[in-house]
C-alpha positions in Angstrom: 99.4 -66.0 142.3 102.4 -64.3 140.8 102.2 -60.5 141.0 103.4 -58.1 138.3 106.8 -57.5 140.0 107.3 -61.3 140.2 106.7 -61.6 136.4 109.1 -58.6 135.8 111.8 -60.2 137.9 111.4 -63.5 136.0 111.7 -61.7 132.6 114.8 -59.8 133.8 116.3 -63.1 135.0 115.9 -64.6 131.5 117.4 -61.5 130.0 120.5 -61.7 132.3 121.0 -65.4 131.9 120.9 -65.7 128.1 124.5 -65.6 126.8 125.1 -67.0 123.3 123.8 -69.2 120.6 125.1 -71.7 118.0 123.7 -73.2 114.9 124.3 -76.5 113.0 125.0 -77.0 109.3 125.2 -80.7 108.5 126.8 -82.1 111.7 129.1 -79.0 112.3 128.2 -76.4 114.9 129.1 -72.7 114.6 128.9 -69.9 117.1 126.3 -67.1 116.9 126.0 -64.0 118.9 122.8 -62.8 120.4 122.1 -59.3 119.0 119.3 -58.2 121.2 117.3 -59.4 124.2 114.1 -57.4 124.8 110.7 -57.6 126.4 108.0 -57.4 123.7 104.6 -55.5 124.2 103.0 -58.8 125.1 105.6 -59.4 127.9 107.4 -62.1 125.9 111.2 -62.1 126.2 112.7 -62.2 122.7 116.3 -63.1 122.0 117.3 -62.2 118.5 120.4 -63.6 116.7 121.9 -63.3 113.3 123.1 -66.5 111.6 125.7 -65.7 109.1 127.4 -68.7 107.5 130.6 -68.1 105.5 129.1 -69.5 102.3 125.6 -69.6 100.7 123.7 -72.6 99.6 124.0 -74.3 103.0 121.1 -75.4 105.2 120.9 -74.7 108.9 119.3 -77.6 110.6 119.4 -76.7 114.3 119.7 -73.5 116.4 120.5 -73.5 120.1 120.6 -70.8 122.8 122.7 -71.1 126.0 122.8 -69.5 129.4 125.8 -67.9 131.1 126.9 -71.3 132.5 127.1 -72.7 128.9 124.0 -74.8 129.5 121.6 -75.4 126.7 118.3 -73.6 127.5 116.4 -74.0 124.2 116.8 -75.4 120.7 114.9 -75.5 117.5 115.4 -78.1 114.8 114.8 -76.5 111.4 115.6 -76.5 107.7 116.6 -73.1 106.6 118.6 -72.8 103.4 120.8 -69.7 102.8 120.0 -68.7 99.2 122.5 -67.4 96.7 123.2 -63.7 97.6 121.6 -64.0 101.0 124.0 -62.9 103.7 122.3 -64.1 106.9 119.2 -65.4 108.7 117.4 -63.4 111.4 116.3 -65.9 114.0 114.8 -65.5 117.4 113.7 -67.4 120.5 110.6 -66.2 122.4 110.2 -67.0 126.1 106.7 -66.5 127.6 106.0 -66.8 131.3 102.5 -68.0 132.2 100.9 -68.9 135.5 98.3 -71.7 135.5 96.2 -73.0 138.4 96.2 -76.7 139.0 
């Protein structure tokens, strides 16, 4: 069984390893910065990023998050359209650590 300090160390490891993100519009990828990485009240590690395309009316179809070795850790295929007058999309990845007996 993982004890509370083990879970805390795993959450801190995730926080240290997350580095940057990128998003795709059409077939072109753009860099995105992670604005915040925090542990929520339910012990979920949340990485928040702001997607800010240069123009409106585009549709973001994939968001990816990378570690400090530039390796893909997670992705989400999506369909989010930036409306006229909208400046950005607030997007986040949640990482939850669970222990299960087998």
